[in-house]
C-alpha positions as CSV (number, residue, x, y, z in Angstrom):
1,X,32.8,49.6,43.2
2,X,29.7,51.6,42.2
3,X,27.5,48.7,43.4
4,X,29.2,48.9,46.9
5,X,28.4,52.6,47.1
6,X,24.8,51.9,46.2
7,X,24.5,49.1,48.8
8,X,26.0,51.4,51.5
9,X,23.4,54.0,50.8
10,X,20.7,51.5,51.0
11,X,22.0,50.2,54.3
12,X,22.2,53.7,55.7
13,X,18.6,54.3,54.5
14,X,17.4,51.1,56.3
15,X,19.0,52.3,59.5
16,X,17.4,55.7,59.1
17,X,13.9,54.2,58.7
18,X,14.4,51.9,61.7
19,X,15.4,54.9,63.9
20,X,12.5,56.9,62.6
21,X,10.1,54.1,63.5
22,X,11.5,53.8,67.0
23,X,14.0,51.0,66.4
24,X,11.7,48.5,64.7
25,X,9.7,48.3,61.5
26,X,8.1,45.8,59.2
27,X,9.4,44.9,55.7
28,X,6.8,47.1,53.9
29,X,8.1,50.6,54.9
30,X,11.7,49.5,54.3
31,X,10.8,48.1,50.8
32,X,8.9,51.2,49.9
33,X,11.9,53.4,50.6
34,X,14.4,51.1,49.0
35,X,12.3,50.8,45.8
36,X,12.9,54.5,45.1
37,X,16.7,54.2,45.3
38,X,19.3,53.0,42.8
39,X,20.1,49.4,43.5
40,X,23.1,47.3,42.6
41,X,22.9,44.3,40.2
42,X,21.1,41.2,41.6
43,X,20.0,43.1,44.7
44,X,18.0,41.2,47.2
45,X,16.5,43.2,50.1
46,X,16.0,40.2,52.4
47,X,19.6,39.0,51.9
48,X,20.9,42.5,52.6
49,X,18.9,42.8,55.8
50,X,20.3,39.4,56.9
51,X,23.9,40.5,56.3
52,X,23.6,43.7,58.2
53,X,25.4,43.5,61.6
54,X,23.1,45.9,63.5
55,X,19.8,44.6,62.1
56,X,18.0,41.5,63.3
57,X,14.7,39.9,62.3
58,X,12.3,39.6,65.2
59,X,10.2,36.4,65.7
60,X,7.1,38.5,64.7
61,X,8.7,39.4,61.3
62,X,9.7,42.9,62.3
63,X,13.2,44.1,61.7
64,X,14.9,45.5,64.8
65,X,17.9,47.9,65.0
66,X,20.3,46.4,67.5
67,X,22.8,48.6,69.3
68,X,26.2,47.6,68.0
69,X,29.3,48.3,70.0
70,X,31.5,50.3,67.7
71,X,34.6,49.4,69.7
72,X,33.8,45.7,69.3
73,X,33.3,46.3,65.5
74,X,36.7,48.0,65.3
75,X,38.4,45.2,67.2
76,X,37.0,42.6,64.8
77,X,38.2,44.6,61.8
78,X,41.7,44.9,63.4
79,X,41.8,41.2,64.1
80,X,40.8,40.4,60.5
81,X,43.7,42.5,59.3
82,X,46.1,40.5,61.4
83,X,44.9,37.2,60.0
84,X,46.9,35.1,57.5
85,X,45.8,35.4,53.8
86,X,43.9,32.1,54.0
87,X,42.1,33.3,57.2
88,X,41.2,36.7,55.5
89,X,39.9,34.8,52.4
90,X,37.8,32.5,54.6
91,X,36.2,35.5,56.4
92,X,35.5,37.2,53.1
93,X,33.8,34.0,51.7
94,X,31.7,33.5,54.8
95,X,30.6,37.2,54.9
96,X,29.7,37.0,51.2
97,X,27.6,33.9,52.0
98,X,25.6,35.9,54.5
99,X,27.3,35.1,57.8
100,X,27.7,38.0,60.2
101,X,31.2,39.1,61.3
102,X,31.5,38.0,64.8
103,X,33.6,36.2,67.4
104,X,32.5,32.7,66.2
105,X,33.6,33.5,62.6
106,X,36.9,34.9,63.8
107,X,37.5,31.8,65.9
108,X,37.2,29.6,62.8
109,X,39.3,31.9,60.8
110,X,42.1,31.5,63.3
111,X,41.8,27.7,63.0
112,X,42.2,28.1,59.3
113,X,45.4,30.0,59.8
114,X,46.7,27.3,62.2
115,X,45.8,24.5,59.8
116,X,43.2,23.0,62.1
117,X,40.6,23.3,59.4
118,X,40.8,23.7,55.7
119,X,38.3,26.5,55.3
120,X,37.4,25.4,51.8
121,X,33.9,24.4,50.8
122,X,33.6,20.6,50.7
123,X,32.9,19.4,47.2
124,X,30.3,16.7,46.8
125,X,31.5,13.6,45.1
126,X,30.0,13.5,41.7
127,X,28.9,9.9,41.3
128,X,27.7,10.6,37.8
129,X,31.4,11.2,36.9
130,X,31.9,7.5,37.5
131,X,29.4,6.8,34.8
132,X,32.1,7.3,32.2
133,X,30.8,5.0,29.5
134,X,29.3,6.7,26.5
135,X,25.6,6.3,25.8
136,X,26.3,4.1,22.8
137,X,28.6,1.8,24.9
138,X,26.1,1.7,27.7
139,X,23.3,0.8,25.3
140,X,25.4,-1.9,23.7
141,X,26.4,-3.3,27.1
142,X,22.8,-3.2,28.3
143,X,21.4,-5.0,25.3
144,X,23.9,-7.8,25.6
145,X,23.2,-8.3,29.3
146,X,19.4,-7.8,29.0
147,X,19.2,-4.7,31.1
148,X,18.2,-1.1,30.2
149,X,20.4,2.0,30.7
150,X,18.8,3.0,34.0
151,X,19.5,-0.5,35.4
152,X,23.1,-0.2,34.2
153,X,23.5,3.2,35.9
154,X,22.1,1.6,39.1
155,X,24.7,-1.1,38.9
156,X,27.5,1.5,38.7
157,X,26.0,3.4,41.6
158,X,25.8,0.1,43.6
159,X,29.5,-0.4,43.0
160,X,30.2,3.1,44.3
161,X,28.0,2.3,47.3
162,X,29.9,-0.9,48.0
163,X,33.2,1.0,48.1
164,X,31.7,3.3,50.8
165,X,29.9,0.7,52.9
166,X,32.1,-2.4,52.2
167,X,31.3,-5.5,50.3
168,X,28.2,-7.6,50.9
169,X,28.6,-11.1,52.3
170,X,26.5,-13.8,50.7
171,X,23.8,-15.4,52.9
172,X,24.0,-19.1,53.9
173,X,23.9,-21.4,50.8
174,X,24.5,-18.5,48.4
175,X,27.6,-17.8,46.4
176,X,27.4,-14.1,45.5
177,X,26.0,-10.9,47.0
178,X,25.2,-7.5,45.6
179,X,24.0,-4.3,47.3
180,X,20.6,-3.2,45.9
181,X,19.0,0.0,47.2
182,X,21.4,0.0,50.2
183,X,20.6,-3.7,51.1
184,X,22.6,-6.8,50.3
185,X,21.0,-9.3,47.9
186,X,22.3,-12.8,47.7
187,X,22.1,-15.1,44.7
188,X,23.7,-18.1,43.0
189,X,23.9,-21.6,44.6
190,X,27.0,-22.2,46.6
191,X,29.4,-25.1,46.1
192,X,30.8,-26.9,43.1
193,X,29.3,-29.2,40.4
194,X,29.3,-33.0,40.9
195,X,32.5,-33.3,38.9
196,X,34.3,-30.8,41.1
197,X,34.1,-28.0,38.5
198,X,32.3,-24.7,38.6
199,X,28.5,-24.8,38.8
200,X,28.2,-21.9,36.4
201,X,29.2,-23.0,32.9
202,X,27.8,-20.6,30.3
203,X,27.3,-21.9,26.8
204,X,26.6,-25.5,28.0
205,X,23.4,-27.6,27.7
206,X,22.9,-27.0,31.5
207,X,23.2,-23.3,31.0
208,X,20.6,-23.3,28.2
209,X,18.2,-25.2,30.4
210,X,18.8,-22.7,33.3
211,X,18.3,-19.7,31.0
212,X,15.0,-21.3,29.6
213,X,13.7,-21.8,33.1
214,X,14.8,-18.5,34.6
215,X,13.4,-16.5,31.6
216,X,9.8,-17.4,32.8
217,X,10.3,-15.9,36.2
218,X,8.7,-12.5,36.7
219,X,10.9,-9.5,37.6
220,X,10.8,-8.3,41.2
221,X,9.6,-4.9,42.3
222,X,13.1,-3.6,43.1
223,X,15.5,-4.6,40.2
224,X,18.0,-5.9,39.7
225,X,16.4,-9.1,41.1
226,X,18.4,-12.1,42.3
227,X,17.2,-14.0,39.2
228,X,18.5,-11.2,36.9
229,X,21.8,-11.2,38.7
230,X,22.1,-15.0,38.3
231,X,21.2,-14.8,34.6
232,X,24.1,-12.4,34.1
233,X,26.5,-14.9,35.6
234,X,25.1,-17.6,33.2
235,X,25.4,-15.1,30.2
236,X,21.7,-15.6,29.5
237,X,20.1,-13.9,26.5
238,X,16.5,-14.9,26.3
239,X,16.3,-18.7,26.8
240,X,19.9,-19.3,25.6
241,X,23.3,-18.9,27.2
242,X,25.6,-17.0,24.9
243,X,29.3,-16.9,25.5
């Protein structure tokens, strides 16, 4: 309550200075006067000036005292009182955020009361919340699959991205597809083995041969590479396939 009184005195002083200077003044004389006054906690002069209804910043950095229609101000206050509790709360939040009390704000407050908009601040989806594995578990998983923690986090984020954008479709002749840095990356030969079974058979002699060959391939610039993704399918650890 004490802070509100202090703020009101500062606002009155700013108006007094602007009137004395002929309706416009730079920041310096305003700051000099305000510095001598008692200020509320976390006071910010620029934010206070922005919130004032009858003060506007000119393009040449001067602050101008704008004639405010007292009748219009009273009407806005009366309309605010008639709003539903959600509408009042929305107006209070927006004013606290620095928005001026005007017709545009009141129009949105009415929409809040009618249920046409929520009025609540949209929360950003915290993708890191999806990374629910502990560091120990992630390290263990990473070591088994020949990837580091940052690569593992990238994989989880890719899964989240796929849910948003939809699954990737493998290119011609490829069996799998993964989204990497927003782009789809295809890997793995399509089709079945000569005996009709699955081509990918971890732990077999064929798998060991594949792992030995693929281990010599250099990593690409934007991991996970197609080779790395394929090695995961074959359960490669170094030059061996471990089931």
